[in-house]
N, C-alpha and C positions, 0 to 999 in steps of 0.2 A: 140626780143620782148618776154617779159616774159608773158606767159598766164597760167602758172601752179597754179595760185591762183585762177583762174576762172573755173567754173564747171557747168555741165549741169547733171541734173538728170531727168529721163523719168519715167512717170507713166501714162500708156495708152495714151490718146491723149493730155497730158499735159507735159509741160516741166518745170523744176524749174532752173531757172539761178542763178548763185551765183557769185558775183564779190566782191573782198576786196581791198581797197586801204588804204594807210597810209599818212596821210597829217601832216605837220609840224605846227599844229594850235590846239588849245584847242577844247573839246567837245562843249563847248558853242558857238564858232565861227562856227562850222560845223552845229550844230542845226540851228543857224541862217541862214546859207546859204541854208538849206533844208526847211525853214518855212516862210522866209520873201519875200514876192513877188518882193521887190525891188532887192533882191539879187538873186532869183531864176531865173529871167530873163537874168542874166548875164552869166548862164552856162547851163540852163535846159529848162525853160518853163515860161509863164505867169502863175500865181497862184492866185486863188480865194480860200481862206481857211477860215474855222471856226475850229480852233485849239481846238477841244475837240472830245472824242470819239463820234462817229456818225455824226460829223461835216462834212461839205462840203470839199472836196479837189479836186477841178477841175483844170484842166491844159488845156493850149493852146499851143501846140509845136510850136516854132517859126522858125523851120528849113526848113519849106516848103515855096513854093510860097504863098505870101500874100492872093491871092484869094482861097487858098485851106485850109487856117487855120481854125479850129473850135475848141470850147471847148469841152473836153473829161471829162465827169462828173466822180467824184469818191467820196468816203466816208471815212472817217478815221475809221479804224476797231481795232487799238491797240494805245495807245497814252501814252507814259511815258517820258515827257521831262526831261532832254535833251538826253536821251539815246535811245529811241525808237519811230519810227513813222512808222505805217503800214496803208496803205490805198489802196483801189481799184482804178482802172482806166479803163473806158469803153474800151479802145483799148489795153492796156497793162496788164490787169489782177490784180493780187494782188502784190504790191510793199512794201517790208519791209526794213527799213533803220534803222540800229543798229550803234550806236557809242560807242567806247570803248576807255578810256583813256589809254595812253602808257607812259612809263617812268615817273611815277609820281614825282620822285625825280630830274629830269633833268632840266636844266635851261630853255629849250624852250619846251612847250607842243607839244605832238604829238597824233593823234587820228587815230584809226582804223576804217574805214568806211565799213560795210558789207551791200551790197544791194543784196537782194534776190527777183526775180521777177518769180513769177507763172504765166504762161501764157497757153492758148490754142493755138494750131496752129501746122501747119506742120512742119517737121524738117527743111525745108528750111528756115524757119522764125527764127530758134535758132542762127545760126552764124551772121545772120544780126541784131538780137536784141543784141547779145553780143557786136558786133563791134559798134552799136551806142551808147549802154551803156558805152562802153570803152571811145569813144570819149567825152561823156557828163562828165565822171569822170575825163578825162584829163583836160576839160574846167572847171571843178570845182577848180582844182589846180590853174590854170590862175586866175580865179574870185577871189579865196582867197588871191591872191598877188595884187588884184586892177585891174585886167584886165577884159575884157567883150568880148563878141562875135559881129560880124558884121552878124547879122543874115540874112541881104539881100545877102551876100556872102558865108554863111555857105555850101550850096550844092556844089558850085563850088570849095570852098577853101578845103572842106574835102572829095570830091568824091573819089580822088585816095586813101587816108588814109582809107577811108571807106571800099573800095574794097579790099585793102591789110588786113585789119583787118578781114574782112569777110573770106577770103580766108585761113588766118592762123588759125582762130578759126575752119573753116570746116575741115582743116588738122589736127589740134591738138585733136579734139574731135570726137571719133570713131563713125562711124555710120552716120556722118552728111553730107558726100560728099562734093563736092566743088561746 
């Protein structure tokens, strides 16, 4: 498992998580996966969005029991389609999604996605948050190929993988413990 591209920066009681992935799809395709509610639900969450600076960007994560699901409000803080989306989230702090085209002359488009998540919280939340984002970004790859998530089975299906990733991040990132 390659975690070397993922990092955590600390500043007081805040942590900045940085994850980067490359996908064999165009920037436009990734942008749509980040901003179209019909697609975000395939890999991430339900989305209510007013796609403009200052607009609503509220999410309902679908990975928990239905009775525990609730909307987590947020606002768009930076917006430069199709390259940059930055928004707040009441539970996850500030999220910044940057898309960069790769291999401009290649036959098949590739895009690098950089996710930065500034969040408050204890160090114990850092490896869990990294592990959860890791799973969602893996699921994004599946969604981009036409797949989706069975959210009713997400917890059971991903529990072992989530624990493995959490332990790997805790071991890989100094000072986080296991």
